[in-house]
N, C-alpha and C positions, 0 to 999 in steps of 0.2 A: 721700206722691201726687205724682204729676207734674204738670205745673202748664206749660201753652203748651202747645205744638206736636209734631210730632214729627220737626223740627227741632230744637230746641232738648232730645230728647231725645238727637236723637243727638249733638250736639256735647257731650253729658254723657256717654254711652261711651266717647263719640272721650278724651274730656279722661280716665276713668278706664281706660282702656287705654295713654295716655301716661304715665300712672302708674303703669303694674303694671311699662311696661316697664324705667321708669328704675330699680324697685327691684327688676326681674330680670334683668337687658341679658343680650341672648339669647337670653330665657326667649319672650316675647311674638312669634307670629307674627301681623303684619297681609295680612298677601297675601289674605287669602278662606277658607273656609271652615270658618268659625268658626258656632261655636252661638250664639243669642241667647236671653237666659234673660228675661220679665217675668212678676212677679210682679201678681195686684192690676186697675188701671190701666197698670199695671208691663205689661200683657201686651198691652194693646191698643197701644201705642206699640210695644214690639218689632215685633209685626206689619206695624204701619206704619212703622218702623224696619228693617226687613229688606227691602220691597218696593220702598219709596224709592231703596235703598245696593243697586242690584240685582249677581247675583251676590255677596256681601261672606257674608249670611248663610245658608251651605243649611239649617241644622239650627235649626229653632225649642223652646224648651220652655216652653209659657202657662200659666198656676196659675189660678185664680181669678178669673177674665173672664167674663165671658158678653161672646164676641167671632163676629164674622158676618165669616168669615171665605170669601173668591172663592179656590175651588183654580184659577182658570183663568190670577188677578192674582199670585197665587203663585207657581204654575211657571213665570211670566212674571220673576220677578223671582231666580230660582235657586232655591226655599226645594226642596229634593227631603224630607224629613220632618218631621214634628209633631209633638210627644210635648203632651197637652195637659189638665192636673190639676188636682182640685180634690177636699176632701176631701170626706167623704158628706153631709153638715149644710151643707156650702154654698152655697148658693143657686145659685152661680153650674155648679154639680157636669153636671146634665142638659146641661142649654147645652152644657159644652163633649162631654160623653159626644155631641149632633150634632152639635158640628160637626167631633168626628174623625172618622163615622160620613158626613161630604156633603165632605167632605175622600177621605176612601178613594174617594166614591162618581164625586169629579173629577180622580182619579189623581195625587191628593197621598197619598205613607205617611205614615199619622197614627196616631196610639193613641193611645186613654186609657189615664189610670194613676184607681188612688181613692190623696189624701194621706192613708187612715183614715178612721176614724170623728168625727171632728171636724169641725168649722163652717169658715172662714177666716181660718182659725190654718196657721201651723203645728205642724206633728207635733213630739215626742220627737227623732224617727228618720227626722229631714228631711234630713243627708246622707247617707245607704245610699240613701232615695229621689230626691234629688238625683242618688248618683253612676251611680245603674239608665239613670235621664230621661235624661241626660248619654252615657252611654256606646248608649243606645238612637239615641239622633240621630243620633251622629259614625258608626254603624253598626259598635264596638266589638260582641265573644262576650260572655253575657251569663255573668259571673261574676270580671270582673275590678273589681272593688271587693270591698277587703276590711272591712268593721267594724269602728269605731274602740275601744273597752273606756269 
């Protein structure tokens, strides 16, 4: 559960990226063209961070949170693609489907992806689903993900 403001979330994201860069020198590009992912109330904070850090996060994957996204605000922030997802029995599912339609109507490439028949939890195949979600947000071709045993 995130607490505080989007500024606090942005600091935590930057700290995580710094830590990842230390573990994998030269493998993390922080110059832009990033994809930010948020689950539950983290989805709300991810959208707020993306809007505050204009041009830094052109791709968003927002999962399992009732969100009210302003297409004009996202476009101004440089967000190009948004994938929204939730389990079929998640209370946020209908809201996320409607949000994807509003974004499309407002000129933001958006899509809704079911996380399967469950509720507000990760399905067993979340890795494959996330690979598909991030690939779509980052403009990669379908089929770039290979299932793990």
